[in-house]
VOBAPA-295930 format. One record per atom (N, C-alpha, C, O): y, x, z; residue in three letters; residue number from 1. Coordinates in nm, 3 decimals, decimal comma, always signed. Layout:
<sites>
+---------+---------+---------+-----+-----+
:      yy :      xx :      zz :   r :   k :
+---------+---------+---------+-----+-----+
:       Y :       X :       Z : ala : NUM :
...
+---------+---------+---------+-----+-----+
</sites>
This chain:
<sites>
+---------+---------+---------+-----+-----+
:      yy :      xx :      zz :   r :   k :
+---------+---------+---------+-----+-----+
:  +4,267 :  -1,439 :  -0,106 : unk :   1 :
:  +4,275 :  -1,316 :  -0,063 : unk :   1 :
:  +4,164 :  -1,245 :  -0,131 : unk :   1 :
:  +4,051 :  -1,294 :  -0,129 : unk :   1 :
:  +4,187 :  -1,132 :  -0,192 : unk :   2 :
:  +4,090 :  -1,056 :  -0,256 : unk :   2 :
:  +4,070 :  -0,931 :  -0,201 : unk :   2 :
:  +4,164 :  -0,858 :  -0,171 : unk :   2 :
:  +3,944 :  -0,899 :  -0,184 : unk :   3 :
:  +3,927 :  -0,748 :  -0,144 : unk :   3 :
:  +3,904 :  -0,667 :  -0,250 : unk :   3 :
:  +3,826 :  -0,702 :  -0,339 : unk :   3 :
:  +3,976 :  -0,539 :  -0,252 : unk :   4 :
:  +3,958 :  -0,447 :  -0,330 : unk :   4 :
:  +3,806 :  -0,352 :  -0,331 : unk :   4 :
:  +3,761 :  -0,304 :  -0,227 : unk :   4 :
:  +3,752 :  -0,339 :  -0,439 : unk :   5 :
:  +3,626 :  -0,274 :  -0,430 : unk :   5 :
:  +3,645 :  -0,126 :  -0,369 : unk :   5 :
:  +3,754 :  -0,071 :  -0,378 : unk :   5 :
:  +3,557 :  -0,077 :  -0,321 : unk :   6 :
:  +3,564 :  +0,058 :  -0,227 : unk :   6 :
:  +3,470 :  +0,137 :  -0,303 : unk :   6 :
:  +3,383 :  +0,086 :  -0,374 : unk :   6 :
:  +3,490 :  +0,265 :  -0,288 : unk :   7 :
:  +3,378 :  +0,352 :  -0,328 : unk :   7 :
:  +3,272 :  +0,352 :  -0,231 : unk :   7 :
:  +3,289 :  +0,341 :  -0,109 : unk :   7 :
:  +3,157 :  +0,367 :  -0,291 : unk :   8 :
:  +3,031 :  +0,363 :  -0,195 : unk :   8 :
:  +3,039 :  +0,506 :  -0,111 : unk :   8 :
:  +3,071 :  +0,614 :  -0,161 : unk :   8 :
:  +3,006 :  +0,484 :  +0,025 : unk :   9 :
:  +3,010 :  +0,603 :  +0,102 : unk :   9 :
:  +2,874 :  +0,682 :  +0,096 : unk :   9 :
:  +2,780 :  +0,631 :  +0,034 : unk :   9 :
:  +2,861 :  +0,799 :  +0,154 : unk :  10 :
:  +2,758 :  +0,877 :  +0,152 : unk :  10 :
:  +2,609 :  +0,794 :  +0,178 : unk :  10 :
:  +2,511 :  +0,811 :  +0,105 : unk :  10 :
:  +2,610 :  +0,710 :  +0,289 : unk :  11 :
:  +2,491 :  +0,639 :  +0,343 : unk :  11 :
:  +2,459 :  +0,534 :  +0,216 : unk :  11 :
:  +2,343 :  +0,505 :  +0,188 : unk :  11 :
:  +2,564 :  +0,485 :  +0,149 : unk :  12 :
:  +2,507 :  +0,374 :  +0,051 : unk :  12 :
:  +2,451 :  +0,450 :  -0,081 : unk :  12 :
:  +2,357 :  +0,405 :  -0,146 : unk :  12 :
:  +2,512 :  +0,559 :  -0,110 : unk :  13 :
:  +2,448 :  +0,637 :  -0,214 : unk :  13 :
:  +2,301 :  +0,711 :  -0,168 : unk :  13 :
:  +2,223 :  +0,744 :  -0,258 : unk :  13 :
:  +2,278 :  +0,729 :  -0,068 : unk :  14 :
:  +2,172 :  +0,799 :  -0,039 : unk :  14 :
:  +2,051 :  +0,675 :  -0,025 : unk :  14 :
:  +1,935 :  +0,694 :  -0,059 : unk :  14 :
:  +2,094 :  +0,567 :  +0,021 : unk :  15 :
:  +2,019 :  +0,443 :  +0,029 : unk :  15 :
:  +1,982 :  +0,412 :  -0,134 : unk :  15 :
:  +1,865 :  +0,404 :  -0,169 : unk :  15 :
:  +2,057 :  +0,402 :  -0,198 : unk :  16 :
:  +2,062 :  +0,373 :  -0,351 : unk :  16 :
:  +1,970 :  +0,482 :  -0,414 : unk :  16 :
:  +1,874 :  +0,438 :  -0,477 : unk :  16 :
:  +1,984 :  +0,604 :  -0,406 : unk :  17 :
:  +1,894 :  +0,703 :  -0,464 : unk :  17 :
:  +1,749 :  +0,686 :  -0,415 : unk :  17 :
:  +1,656 :  +0,687 :  -0,495 : unk :  17 :
:  +1,730 :  +0,668 :  -0,275 : unk :  18 :
:  +1,607 :  +0,646 :  -0,213 : unk :  18 :
:  +1,528 :  +0,521 :  -0,276 : unk :  18 :
:  +1,409 :  +0,526 :  -0,307 : unk :  18 :
:  +1,617 :  +0,399 :  -0,291 : unk :  19 :
:  +1,558 :  +0,283 :  -0,349 : unk :  19 :
:  +1,511 :  +0,325 :  -0,499 : unk :  19 :
:  +1,401 :  +0,288 :  -0,542 : unk :  19 :
:  +1,596 :  +0,399 :  -0,571 : unk :  20 :
:  +1,557 :  +0,424 :  -0,704 : unk :  20 :
:  +1,427 :  +0,516 :  -0,733 : unk :  20 :
:  +1,345 :  +0,503 :  -0,824 : unk :  20 :
:  +1,432 :  +0,616 :  -0,627 : unk :  21 :
:  +1,333 :  +0,708 :  -0,624 : unk :  21 :
:  +1,174 :  +0,615 :  -0,577 : unk :  21 :
:  +1,066 :  +0,633 :  -0,634 : unk :  21 :
:  +1,194 :  +0,540 :  -0,487 : unk :  22 :
:  +1,081 :  +0,462 :  -0,460 : unk :  22 :
:  +1,025 :  +0,368 :  -0,568 : unk :  22 :
:  +0,904 :  +0,368 :  -0,592 : unk :  22 :
:  +1,109 :  +0,291 :  -0,633 : unk :  23 :
:  +1,098 :  +0,221 :  -0,751 : unk :  23 :
:  +1,015 :  +0,313 :  -0,866 : unk :  23 :
:  +0,915 :  +0,269 :  -0,921 : unk :  23 :
:  +1,064 :  +0,430 :  -0,890 : unk :  24 :
:  +1,019 :  +0,506 :  -0,985 : unk :  24 :
:  +0,869 :  +0,550 :  -0,937 : unk :  24 :
:  +0,781 :  +0,575 :  -1,020 : unk :  24 :
:  +0,850 :  +0,556 :  -0,814 : unk :  25 :
:  +0,721 :  +0,602 :  -0,776 : unk :  25 :
:  +0,607 :  +0,492 :  -0,774 : unk :  25 :
:  +0,492 :  +0,523 :  -0,804 : unk :  25 :
:  +0,639 :  +0,376 :  -0,741 : unk :  26 :
:  +0,587 :  +0,255 :  -0,751 : unk :  26 :
:  +0,543 :  +0,234 :  -0,919 : unk :  26 :
:  +0,425 :  +0,209 :  -0,945 : unk :  26 :
:  +0,622 :  +0,244 :  -1,006 : unk :  27 :
:  +0,595 :  +0,251 :  -1,139 : unk :  27 :
:  +0,506 :  +0,340 :  -1,186 : unk :  27 :
:  +0,441 :  +0,310 :  -1,287 : unk :  27 :
:  +0,487 :  +0,459 :  -1,125 : unk :  28 :
:  +0,392 :  +0,564 :  -1,186 : unk :  28 :
:  +0,258 :  +0,533 :  -1,145 : unk :  28 :
:  +0,168 :  +0,584 :  -1,212 : unk :  28 :
:  +0,233 :  +0,474 :  -1,066 : unk :  29 :
:  +0,090 :  +0,419 :  -1,018 : unk :  29 :
:  +0,016 :  +0,351 :  -1,144 : unk :  29 :
:  +0,065 :  +0,255 :  -1,203 : unk :  29 :
:  -0,104 :  +0,410 :  -1,178 : unk :  30 :
:  -0,179 :  +0,331 :  -1,275 : unk :  30 :
:  -0,247 :  +0,209 :  -1,221 : unk :  30 :
:  -0,252 :  +0,180 :  -1,101 : unk :  30 :
:  -0,297 :  +0,140 :  -1,317 : unk :  31 :
:  -0,400 :  +0,020 :  -1,251 : unk :  31 :
:  -0,496 :  +0,052 :  -1,175 : unk :  31 :
:  -0,529 :  -0,019 :  -1,080 : unk :  31 :
:  -0,560 :  +0,171 :  -1,209 : unk :  32 :
:  -0,676 :  +0,208 :  -1,119 : unk :  32 :
:  -0,636 :  +0,252 :  -0,974 : unk :  32 :
:  -0,698 :  +0,217 :  -0,873 : unk :  32 :
:  -0,517 :  +0,338 :  -0,975 : unk :  33 :
:  -0,471 :  +0,373 :  -0,859 : unk :  33 :
:  -0,437 :  +0,253 :  -0,761 : unk :  33 :
:  -0,474 :  +0,249 :  -0,644 : unk :  33 :
:  -0,371 :  +0,171 :  -0,816 : unk :  34 :
:  -0,333 :  +0,029 :  -0,750 : unk :  34 :
:  -0,435 :  -0,019 :  -0,689 : unk :  34 :
:  -0,436 :  -0,033 :  -0,567 : unk :  34 :
:  -0,556 :  -0,057 :  -0,783 : unk :  35 :
:  -0,665 :  -0,130 :  -0,728 : unk :  35 :
:  -0,722 :  -0,049 :  -0,604 : unk :  35 :
:  -0,759 :  -0,110 :  -0,504 : unk :  35 :
:  -0,728 :  +0,089 :  -0,612 : unk :  36 :
:  -0,786 :  +0,179 :  -0,506 : unk :  36 :
:  -0,701 :  +0,161 :  -0,379 : unk :  36 :
:  -0,745 :  +0,141 :  -0,266 : unk :  36 :
:  -0,593 :  +0,170 :  -0,410 : unk :  37 :
:  -0,495 :  +0,152 :  -0,299 : unk :  37 :
:  -0,528 :  +0,011 :  -0,224 : unk :  37 :
:  -0,557 :  +0,008 :  -0,104 : unk :  37 :
:  -0,522 :  -0,092 :  -0,295 : unk :  38 :
:  -0,563 :  -0,222 :  -0,262 : unk :  38 :
:  -0,689 :  -0,235 :  -0,172 : unk :  38 :
:  -0,693 :  -0,289 :  -0,061 : unk :  38 :
:  -0,792 :  -0,178 :  -0,240 : unk :  39 :
:  -0,922 :  -0,189 :  -0,164 : unk :  39 :
:  -0,918 :  -0,098 :  -0,043 : unk :  39 :
:  -0,975 :  -0,136 :  +0,060 : unk :  39 :
:  -0,856 :  +0,022 :  -0,046 : unk :  40 :
:  -0,848 :  +0,097 :  +0,086 : unk :  40 :
:  -0,796 :  +0,033 :  +0,201 : unk :  40 :
:  -0,844 :  +0,037 :  +0,315 : unk :  40 :
:  -0,665 :  -0,044 :  +0,153 : unk :  41 :
:  -0,597 :  -0,110 :  +0,266 : unk :  41 :
:  -0,671 :  -0,254 :  +0,307 : unk :  41 :
:  -0,665 :  -0,307 :  +0,418 : unk :  41 :
:  -0,733 :  -0,297 :  +0,205 : unk :  42 :
:  -0,851 :  -0,417 :  +0,244 : unk :  42 :
:  -0,958 :  -0,375 :  +0,347 : unk :  42 :
:  -0,976 :  -0,447 :  +0,445 : unk :  42 :
:  -1,024 :  -0,271 :  +0,332 : unk :  43 :
:  -1,116 :  -0,206 :  +0,412 : unk :  43 :
:  -1,053 :  -0,177 :  +0,549 : unk :  43 :
:  -1,121 :  -0,192 :  +0,651 : unk :  43 :
:  -0,925 :  -0,137 :  +0,555 : unk :  44 :
:  -0,851 :  -0,092 :  +0,693 : unk :  44 :
:  -0,824 :  -0,219 :  +0,752 : unk :  44 :
:  -0,828 :  -0,235 :  +0,874 : unk :  44 :
:  -0,793 :  -0,321 :  +0,665 : unk :  45 :
:  -0,756 :  -0,438 :  +0,753 : unk :  45 :
:  -0,863 :  -0,524 :  +0,798 : unk :  45 :
:  -0,842 :  -0,600 :  +0,892 : unk :  45 :
:  -0,981 :  -0,520 :  +0,739 : unk :  46 :
:  -1,112 :  -0,585 :  +0,755 : unk :  46 :
:  -1,128 :  -0,543 :  +0,905 : unk :  46 :
:  -1,156 :  -0,626 :  +0,991 : unk :  46 :
:  -1,109 :  -0,399 :  +0,934 : unk :  47 :
:  -1,155 :  -0,343 :  +1,064 : unk :  47 :
:  -1,060 :  -0,363 :  +1,180 : unk :  47 :
:  -1,095 :  -0,367 :  +1,297 : unk :  47 :
:  -0,938 :  -0,375 :  +1,136 : unk :  48 :
:  -0,790 :  -0,394 :  +1,237 : unk :  48 :
:  -0,739 :  -0,521 :  +1,237 : unk :  48 :
:  -0,630 :  -0,533 :  +1,293 : unk :  48 :
:  -0,791 :  -0,623 :  +1,185 : unk :  49 :
:  -0,711 :  -0,769 :  +1,170 : unk :  49 :
:  -0,737 :  -0,808 :  +1,321 : unk :  49 :
:  -0,840 :  -0,772 :  +1,377 : unk :  49 :
:  -0,637 :  -0,884 :  +1,385 : unk :  50 :
:  -0,662 :  -0,928 :  +1,475 : unk :  50 :
:  -0,745 :  -1,066 :  +1,531 : unk :  50 :
:  -0,780 :  -1,097 :  +1,644 : unk :  50 :
:  -0,759 :  -1,137 :  +1,389 : unk :  51 :
:  -0,842 :  -1,265 :  +1,423 : unk :  51 :
:  -0,984 :  -1,237 :  +1,323 : unk :  51 :
:  -0,988 :  -1,156 :  +1,231 : unk :  51 :
:  -1,065 :  -1,301 :  +1,354 : unk :  52 :
:  -1,205 :  -1,303 :  +1,258 : unk :  52 :
:  -1,167 :  -1,352 :  +1,132 : unk :  52 :
:  -1,209 :  -1,296 :  +1,031 : unk :  52 :
:  -1,079 :  -1,471 :  +1,124 : unk :  53 :
:  -1,037 :  -1,520 :  +0,983 : unk :  53 :
:  -0,973 :  -1,438 :  +0,918 : unk :  53 :
:  -1,004 :  -1,434 :  +0,799 : unk :  53 :
:  -0,865 :  -1,347 :  +0,962 : unk :  54 :
:  -0,795 :  -1,248 :  +0,883 : unk :  54 :
:  -0,894 :  -1,145 :  +0,834 : unk :  54 :
:  -0,902 :  -1,111 :  +0,716 : unk :  54 :
:  -0,982 :  -1,089 :  +0,949 : unk :  55 :
:  -1,059 :  -1,015 :  +0,892 : unk :  55 :
:  -1,173 :  -1,038 :  +0,769 : unk :  55 :
:  -1,215 :  -0,944 :  +0,702 : unk :  55 :
:  -1,211 :  -1,164 :  +0,754 : unk :  56 :
:  -1,297 :  -1,224 :  +0,682 : unk :  56 :
:  -1,237 :  -1,224 :  +0,536 : unk :  56 :
:  -1,300 :  -1,200 :  +0,433 : unk :  56 :
:  -1,097 :  -1,257 :  +0,547 : unk :  57 :
:  -1,017 :  -1,264 :  +0,428 : unk :  57 :
:  -1,007 :  -1,109 :  +0,357 : unk :  57 :
:  -1,031 :  -1,083 :  +0,239 : unk :  57 :
:  -0,972 :  -1,030 :  +0,448 : unk :  58 :
:  -0,961 :  -0,885 :  +0,403 : unk :  58 :
:  -1,112 :  -0,868 :  +0,338 : unk :  58 :
:  -1,111 :  -0,838 :  +0,219 : unk :  58 :
:  -1,243 :  -0,883 :  +0,399 : unk :  59 :
:  -1,362 :  -0,855 :  +0,347 : unk :  59 :
:  -1,362 :  -0,923 :  +0,211 : unk :  59 :
:  -1,404 :  -0,860 :  +0,114 : unk :  59 :
:  -1,322 :  -1,035 :  +0,200 : unk :  60 :
:  -1,326 :  -1,092 :  +0,048 : unk :  60 :
:  -1,227 :  -1,031 :  -0,041 : unk :  60 :
:  -1,261 :  -1,034 :  -0,159 : unk :  60 :
:  -1,109 :  -0,973 :  -0,016 : unk :  61 :
:  -1,027 :  -0,911 :  -0,107 : unk :  61 :
:  -1,114 :  -0,781 :  -0,130 : unk :  61 :
:  -1,124 :  -0,749 :  -0,248 : unk :  61 :
:  -1,178 :  -0,701 :  -0,036 : unk :  62 :
:  -1,239 :  -0,595 :  -0,039 : unk :  62 :
:  -1,348 :  -0,612 :  -0,153 : unk :  62 :
:  -1,349 :  -0,533 :  -0,248 : unk :  62 :
:  -1,432 :  -0,707 :  -0,143 : unk :  63 :
:  -1,523 :  -0,744 :  -0,223 : unk :  63 :
:  -1,463 :  -0,766 :  -0,383 : unk :  63 :
:  -1,520 :  -0,717 :  -0,481 : unk :  63 :
:  -1,371 :  -0,828 :  -0,389 : unk :  64 :
:  -1,298 :  -0,848 :  -0,520 : unk :  64 :
:  -1,283 :  -0,730 :  -0,600 : unk :  64 :
:  -1,327 :  -0,708 :  -0,713 : unk :  64 :
:  -1,193 :  -0,634 :  -0,501 : unk :  65 :
:  -1,145 :  -0,519 :  -0,569 : unk :  65 :
:  -1,280 :  -0,431 :  -0,621 : unk :  65 :
:  -1,294 :  -0,379 :  -0,731 : unk :  65 :
:  -1,365 :  -0,430 :  -0,518 : unk :  66 :
:  -1,484 :  -0,326 :  -0,526 : unk :  66 :
:  -1,571 :  -0,377 :  -0,653 : unk :  66 :
:  -1,628 :  -0,294 :  -0,724 : unk :  66 :
:  -1,578 :  -0,510 :  -0,679 : unk :  67 :
:  -1,661 :  -0,519 :  -0,781 : unk :  67 :
:  -1,607 :  -0,513 :  -0,906 : unk :  67 :
:  -1,662 :  -0,562 :  -1,005 : unk :  67 :
:  -1,491 :  -0,449 :  -0,906 : unk :  68 :
:  -1,398 :  -0,423 :  -1,042 : unk :  68 :
:  -1,405 :  -0,274 :  -1,071 : unk :  68 :
:  -1,359 :  -0,227 :  -1,175 : unk :  68 :
:  -1,473 :  -0,193 :  -0,963 : unk :  69 :
:  -1,451 :  -0,040 :  -0,979 : unk :  69 :
:  -1,608 :  +0,006 :  -0,984 : unk :  69 :
:  -1,709 :  -0,061 :  -0,964 : unk :  69 :
:  -1,592 :  +0,141 :  -1,017 : unk :  70 :
:  -1,714 :  +0,231 :  -1,019 : unk :  70 :
:  -1,745 :  +0,254 :  -0,890 : unk :  70 :
:  -1,665 :  +0,242 :  -0,797 : unk :  70 :
:  -1,888 :  +0,297 :  -0,876 : unk :  71 :
:  -1,928 :  +0,307 :  -0,720 : unk :  71 :
:  -1,860 :  +0,429 :  -0,679 : unk :  71 :
:  -1,822 :  +0,431 :  -0,562 : unk :  71 :
:  -1,836 :  +0,536 :  -0,755 : unk :  72 :
:  -1,760 :  +0,652 :  -0,696 : unk :  72 :
:  -1,628 :  +0,625 :  -0,635 : unk :  72 :
:  -1,586 :  +0,675 :  -0,530 : unk :  72 :
:  -1,567 :  +0,538 :  -0,712 : unk :  73 :
:  -1,425 :  +0,486 :  -0,676 : unk :  73 :
:  -1,438 :  +0,421 :  -0,555 : unk :  73 :
:  -1,357 :  +0,446 :  -0,466 : unk :  73 :
:  -1,536 :  +0,334 :  -0,535 : unk :  74 :
:  -1,547 :  +0,257 :  -0,393 : unk :  74 :
:  -1,574 :  +0,346 :  -0,299 : unk :  74 :
:  -1,523 :  +0,326 :  -0,189 : unk :  74 :
:  -1,645 :  +0,442 :  -0,315 : unk :  75 :
:  -1,685 :  +0,557 :  -0,209 : unk :  75 :
:  -1,560 :  +0,634 :  -0,158 : unk :  75 :
:  -1,531 :  +0,652 :  -0,040 : unk :  75 :
:  -1,498 :  +0,672 :  -0,257 : unk :  76 :
:  -1,354 :  +0,740 :  -0,244 : unk :  76 :
:  -1,277 :  +0,665 :  -0,166 : unk :  76 :
:  -1,218 :  +0,720 :  -0,073 : unk :  76 :
:  -1,262 :  +0,519 :  -0,190 : unk :  77 :
:  -1,189 :  +0,442 :  -0,094 : unk :  77 :
:  -1,225 :  +0,415 :  +0,037 : unk :  77 :
:  -1,145 :  +0,392 :  +0,128 : unk :  77 :
:  -1,366 :  +0,420 :  +0,048 : unk :  78 :
:  -1,430 :  +0,394 :  +0,183 : unk :  78 :
:  -1,395 :  +0,529 :  +0,256 : unk :  78 :
:  -1,349 :  +0,518 :  +0,370 : unk :  78 :
:  -1,409 :  +0,639 :  +0,211 : unk :  79 :
:  -1,374 :  +0,777 :  +0,271 : unk :  79 :
:  -1,232 :  +0,752 :  +0,334 : unk :  79 :
:  -1,208 :  +0,762 :  +0,455 : unk :  79 :
:  -1,139 :  +0,718 :  +0,232 : unk :  80 :
:  -1,007 :  +0,726 :  +0,275 : unk :  80 :
:  -0,973 :  +0,637 :  +0,367 : unk :  80 :
:  -0,894 :  +0,676 :  +0,453 : unk :  80 :
:  -1,018 :  +0,511 :  +0,373 : unk :  81 :
:  -1,022 :  +0,413 :  +0,482 : unk :  81 :
:  -1,060 :  +0,450 :  +0,618 : unk :  81 :
:  -1,005 :  +0,407 :  +0,720 : unk :  81 :
:  -1,186 :  +0,558 :  +0,612 : unk :  82 :
:  -1,223 :  +0,594 :  +0,732 : unk :  82 :
:  -1,131 :  +0,697 :  +0,803 : unk :  82 :
:  -1,108 :  +0,700 :  +0,924 : unk :  82 :
:  -1,074 :  +0,794 :  +0,694 : unk :  83 :
:  -0,979 :  +0,873 :  +0,744 : unk :  83 :
:  -0,839 :  +0,801 :  +0,799 : unk :  83 :
:  -0,775 :  +0,856 :  +0,889 : unk :  83 :
:  -0,806 :  +0,705 :  +0,754 : unk :  84 :
:  -0,679 :  +0,631 :  +0,801 : unk :  84 :
:  -0,730 :  +0,587 :  +0,929 : unk :  84 :
:  -0,663 :  +0,616 :  +1,028 : unk :  84 :
:  -0,832 :  +0,525 :  +0,942 : unk :  85 :
:  -0,860 :  +0,457 :  +1,083 : unk :  85 :
:  -0,911 :  +0,570 :  +1,186 : unk :  85 :
:  -0,905 :  +0,547 :  +1,306 : unk :  85 :
:  -0,957 :  +0,683 :  +1,144 : unk :  86 :
:  -0,984 :  +0,782 :  +1,233 : unk :  86 :
:  -0,834 :  +0,838 :  +1,289 : unk :  86 :
:  -0,813 :  +0,832 :  +1,410 : unk :  86 :
:  -0,745 :  +0,885 :  +1,209 : unk :  87 :
:  -0,616 :  +0,919 :  +1,235 : unk :  87 :
:  -0,551 :  +0,814 :  +1,328 : unk :  87 :
:  -0,484 :  +0,851 :  +1,425 : unk :  87 :
:  -0,570 :  +0,688 :  +1,301 : unk :  88 :
:  -0,497 :  +0,582 :  +1,374 : unk :  88 :
:  -0,537 :  +0,575 :  +1,524 : unk :  88 :
:  -0,454 :  +0,552 :  +1,611 : unk :  88 :
:  -0,666 :  +0,594 :  +1,548 : unk :  89 :
:  -0,734 :  +0,565 :  +1,678 : unk :  89 :
:  -0,772 :  +0,693 :  +1,740 : unk :  89 :
:  -0,839 :  +0,683 :  +1,843 : unk :  89 :
:  -0,741 :  +0,812 :  +1,697 : unk :  90 :
:  -0,776 :  +0,927 :  +1,773 : unk :  90 :
:  -0,649 :  +1,007 :  +1,799 : unk :  90 :
:  -0,655 :  +1,112 :  +1,864 : unk :  90 :
+---------+---------+---------+-----+-----+
</sites>
């Protein structure tokens, strides 16, 4: 028994369009932006981790990313991490 292919419905088309847009947005990040995002998330995770071990892993990751950046970039990431934490806990 074979099943005939059907035309995609509106929800499938929306999902495919969203996935395509998401993939395009991911590709437009520069390497610097990606590293800044990674540092920001590592800083947030270092504060919010549920265990001390996970917090220490995040601190190590943050140190790795920060070591590859200019001081101004690190400061921008710290500011963004503080903004994220403030919005999450206020």
